[in-house]
N, C-alpha and C positions, 0 to 999 in steps of 0.2 A: 664776025668781028672777034678778034682776040680779046679775052677778058683776063685781067689780073686782079685777084682779090686780096685784100689785106684785112686780117682779123685782129683787131686791137687798135683802139683809137687813142693811143698815147703818142709820145714824141717819136718813138721808132716808127710807128705806123704812118704818122703824118709826114715824116721826113722821107719815108720810102715812097709814098705817093707823090710827093714833090719831085723826087729824083726821077721817077718813071717819066714824068712829063718833061723834066729838064733834059733827059737823055733822048727825047724824041719819040717816046712810045705814044702812038695815037689810037690805041685800042681803048677798051672800057676799063676804067679804074674804079673799083668800089672799095670803100673804107668803112668797115663795121666797127662801131664802138659800143661797149656796154653802157657807158655813162651818158646822161643827157647832154653834157657839155661838149662843145667842140674840143678837139685834142688840146691838151695843155701840158706844160712842163711841171714836173714835181718838185724840184729843189726849192722854189719859193714857198711851198706849202709849209716847210719847216724853218724857213728863213724869213725874208723880208715880208712876204704876205702874212705869215703868222704873227709877225711883230706889228702888223698894221701899217707898214711903211710902203705898201704897193697895192695898186688897185687889182681887182679880180681879173680884168681884161689883160693885164700885163703878163699873166701866166699863160695865155693862149699862144699856141705855136703860130697860128695864123687866124685872122678874123674869119668868121663864118663865110662871108662873101668870097673870100679867096678861093675856096674849093670849087664853088660853082663857076668862077671865072676861068678855072683851068679844067673844067669838065671832069672834076673828081666827084663821084657820087658818094657823098658823105652821109652815112646812116647812123646817126647817134641814137643811143638808147635801144639798139637792136643787137642783142647778144646772139652770136652764132652758137647753135646747140649741138651740131654734129657735122662731121666731115665724111662724105662718102668718096673715098679715094678712087674706087673702081669706076665710079660714074663721073668723077671730077666735078662734084657738086658739094655745096655747103647748105645746111638747113638752118633756118631761123624761124622765129614765131611768125606765122603767116605765109611762109613760102620757102623756096630754095632757089639757088642760083648756081649756074655752072661756072667753071674756071678753067683756064689754061695753065696758069701758075698761081700758087697760093702762098702768101706769107703769113706766118703766125707771129704776132707781136703782142701776145696776150698778157705780158708783164708778170707781176708777182703780187701776192696778197700778204698782209701781215699775219704772222703766226699768232694764234689765239691762245690765251691762257685757259687751261682746263682745270680750274680750281673753283671751290664754292664762292658764289658771289660775283663771278666774272661777267654775269649778264646784268648787273645793276646799272641803273642810270648814273651818269657821271664817270663811267669807265670808257676811256677813249683810245682809239687806235688812230694812227696818222698815215694815211696813204692817199686819199682823194681830196678834192676841193671841199667837199662837204665836211670831211673830218677836220680840215684846217679851219673852216668856218666855225664849227662847234667849239674848237679849242680857243679860238679868238674870243668867243663869248664866255667860255669858262674861266679863262685866265683874267680874273678880276682882282683888284687891290685886296690883299689880305687872304685870298683863297689859299687853302692848304693843299699843295699838290704833291702827290707821291708818284714817282716815275719808276716803273719796273723795267730795268735794263739800261745799262750805261753804254749803249752803242751810239751810232751817229744820230738816229732819230731821238733817242732819249736825251742826249746832251743838247741837241739843237732845241728840243722842246723845253729843256730846263733853262736855257738862256732866254727863250721867249717868256717863260713864266716869271723869271726873275726880273726881266725888263718890265713886266706888268705888275711888279711888286707883290708877287705871290711868295709864300714860303715854299721851299722845294726840298724834298728828300728823295734820293735816288737809291734804289735797291739793286745790287749787282752781285751775283754769286761768284764772279771771278775776283781776283785780288786787286785789279785796277780797272779804270774805265778803258773802253776800247781794247780790252786785252786780246780778244781774238783777231781784231782787225789790224792792230799796230804793234802788239807786244807790250810788255810791262813798262819799258823805258818811256816811250812816247805816251802811253796810256796814263802814266802817273803825271805827266806834265799837264795833260788835259784835266785830270782830276784836280790838280792844284789850282788851275785857272778857275774852275768852277767853285771850288772851296773859297777862293779869294772873293768871289761874288756872292757868297752866302749860301751856297748849295751844301747840304749835308749828304755825305755818302755813307752807306752801310754796305761795305764790301763783305763778301762771304755770306750774304743773305739773299733770300728770294721771297716772293709773296706766297703765303700758304692759303690764306682766305681773305676775301673782301666782305666787309660787313656793312649793311645799310640800315637806314631808318625805316619808319613805317611807310614812307612813300617810295621805298625801294631805291633810294639814292645813296650812293656810297658815302660812308662816314668814317671808315677806318680800314686799315690794312693790317692783317696779322702776318708777321714775318716768320721765316723758318726758325728764328732764334726764340720765338715766343713773344716778341715785342709787339705792341699795338700802336700803330701810327695814325693819328688823326688825319683824315683826308676828305676834302670836298671834291677833289678831282683826282682820278687815277689815270695815268697815261701808260699804256703798255707798248713797249718797244723791245721785243724779244726776237727780232729777225723777221724774215719774209720767206715765203715758199713760192716756187714758180707755179704759174697757172698753166700746168701742162696736162690737165685732165682731158681737155678736148683732143689733144694730140695722142694721148695714151689710148683713148677710146677708139681713135681711128687706126690704131695699130702701128703708129710711128714709134721708133726707138726713143725711149725716155729713161733718164736717170738723173735725178735732181735737175730737171729741165729737159727740154727737147734737144736731143743730140744732133749736132751738125758737124760738117767738115769745115775746113778753113774758108770755104766759099759760102758758108751759111746754108748749105743744102742739108736737108734731113735725109732719113733713110729712104724717102720717096723723092726721086729726082725732080718732081714738079712741085714739091712743097719745101718752103724755106722757113727759117726762124731767126729772129733777131731781138735784141733787147734783153730784158731781165729773164725772159723765159728760155733763152737759148744757152745751152751748155756746149760751147764750141771749141773745136780744136784750135789752139793757138800755136802757130809755128814758132813764134818768138819765145814762148814759155815752154814749149815742148810737151804740153799736156792740155787737157780739157779745162776750160774755166767758164764759170757762170758769173758774170759781173753785173751787179745791180745798180751801177752808178749812171748818172745822167749822160756822161760822155759816150757810154757804150750804146745807149739808145740813139743819141745824136748821130753817131758815126756808123753804127751797125745797120740802122734802117736804110740809109743810102747804099751801103755795101750790098745788102741783100737785094735791093731793087736792081742794081747793076747785074748781080748774079742771075736774077730772074730773067733779065734781058739777054742772057747768054754771054756776057762779058767775062773776061778772065779776072776773077776776083780772088785775092788772098787777104783775108781780114786778120791783120796781125798787129793792130795798134797796141801801144803800151797802155794798160789800164790807167785811167785818170779820174780823180774826183776832187771835190773842193768842199770847204765848209767855212762858215762864218759864225763865230761865237763871241759875243761881247766885242772887244776891240781886237780880237784875233781873226785874221784871215789866213787861210792856208790852201795850198794845192798839194796833192800827193800823186805821184806817178809810180806805177808798179803796185804789186800786192805783197805787203810784208807781214803776213800772219805769223804767229808763233811757230817756230820750227823751220821757217824758210830762210833764216839768216843766222849768222854767228857773231855779228859785231854791229854796233851802231856808232857812227862817227858824226860829230856835230861841227858845223861851220858857223861861226857867229856867236851871238849872245843867247845861249839856250835858256838861261834863267830870265833874261829880259824879253823872251818871246820874240826875238828877231834873229832867226837862224834858219839854216838848212840841215835837216837830218838825213843821213844816208844809211840804209841798211845794206850790209855787205855779206856775201856768202863766198868763202874761199877767196876773199880779196876783191871780188867783183861786186859792183853796185847792182843790187836787185830791186831797190826802190829808193825813192827820195821824196822828202816833203819839205817845201819851202813855206816858212811861217813868217808873215809880215815882211817877206822879201819877194820881189816880183820880177818878171821877165827872165826867169831862169828855167822854165819848164822844158823848153826845147833842149837845153844843154843837159839837164838831168836825164831826159829820155834818151839822148844820144849816148850817155854813159851806160844806161841800162841796156840799150841795143848792142853796144860794143861787146858786152860780156867779158871784157878783159880785166885782169887784176889792176888795181890802182894803188898808188902809194897813199896810205891812210893819213900820213902826216901832211902831205900836200893837199889831200882832199879837205882836211880840216882848216887849211890856211886860206883865209879870205883874200890874200894878196895874190894867190895863184888862180888865174882864170880857169873856170871849169873846162873850157875848150882846150886847155893845155895839159889836161891830165891824161 
């Protein structure tokens, strides 16, 4: 019997297993997950679940029974420890298993702070369900929360902490929030939003030391400027690193993730990669990109599954992500880091937080974000795909349909 193995029990892995069955694969499908939970989606962990507005089960991709009903061998809490590519086998505690095709969907892990006191109790990272559970408990009325990093995780955690009536201070070495992800223009708007909800930002500062009490619980954060900030809770959000150690040890090509072609094939034709761990060639962008957002797992897992089945796959979706903070909801298409654009154009009420922002490079739209405006994502992505120069004045005019640009 043909066996397809999936290593990584997150959204990408679960959707890959689902697609294998939907596409008619009748061989053995085995899905390995490190964590004890059935595969779950991560966005709620820093959004509605963290706010206490969603039940734990709502995060699951499928109920546990769903896998057995489709003859998917789900092995939770079973990390794969090695890949023997020459023998087409994976090793795990207690055994090994052969494969015909193998998908790596091992995700990413939070980057850790390497400073004194980083191992104190009360220091939190946010990646898994258990992390979100711990923060839900820690975010209590009056708690003093210091967040290290003003990226997406840091800001969403800040919104949840303020919703729980905690005091919140955010340390960020860059000059604005989300500076690396969105650039200073949009980053400043998010910082202003949080400041209006009582969040204090200390830009240009990072954490130097964490200090605890006799019970080794964090009580203060020493910043790079020499300031001491009282803290009952410290949340670290300084980025994530791909879990590519397994691939590297197996001799696959790795560089900030597992390298793949546009069909999500690795340097081994029988091994594929998808989700946060994959650094894939994007025909649309003309370069490799590793995307850590939900939509990449949602769509990349199925694409990899089809590629495993020998179908002609070109994975070239426009990167997409979303965020909810306070009364702001937004969707962003494309990747607009600093240096990737030379102009930002706004359509709508940018100060009133009901607008679309477009990042342009040489007159062409390279990314777009709709804030509290909905049902425009397809049109924004069409503009990005076209790669043609647009009239910035018409782009800014809400009376001109995006489809007419």
